[in-house]
C-alpha positions, 0 to 999 in steps of 0.5 A: 499499500505504500509503493503505491502512495507512493508511486502516485504521488510521483505521477501527480508530480509528473502530471503536475508539472506536465499540464501546467499553465504554461505547457498547457498553452503551449500544447493547444499551439501544438494541437491540429484538427484536435489531436490533443494526444499528440501536441503531448507526444511531441510536448514530452519528445521535446522536454526529452530532446532539451533534458539530452542535450544538456539544459533544464527544460522549464529554464529552457521554456521558461526563457524563451517566452520571456524572451520572446513575448511581445508587450506592444501589438500593433493593430489597425484603426480605421478613423475618418476613413483614413488606417492608422497603426497604431500599439496597443498594451498585451495582457499576459496571457495573451502575451505567452500565446503569441510569443507560442506562435511566433516560435512554433511560426519561425519552426514550421518551414523546416523539415523536423519538426520536433528538432526544429523546435527543441533547438528554436528553444534553445537558441531562444532561451539564449536570445540569438534566435528567428523567433526574437527577431520577429519580436524585435521588429515589433517593437521596432514597428510599434515604436515607428509609430507610437506618434497615433498611441491616441488613436487609441480607446479601450 
């Protein structure tokens, strides 16, 4: 009986780590056509491959998200027949989701999805990937259009 409790607590810890908020968001972004189990398998394989490369998967993913997440986004606002690109601040949950979207978009064009996702996550945690460059370009676009920030309303 004691060994069953021990096994249960280990599986609960593993499931807690796997189903944290960030990993749930990542699985939903990886998912295609409602196949969540396939997305979870891909995520597990990615976490294992990151750990085999000698990095901590939790630290790599959190650093990658923090380096890639955009703080502002640019939306088109139509006013008096003209269209303006207005920078808007983003909530934290949307920042995380858009960070995953940017990372996945940068990985989609490559051949082996899992290996390229591992490399992209490691490189973005080290602040030298194409997804970080995409975020920086988004911030530059928002800085260029900060003149139109008075057209924003909530």
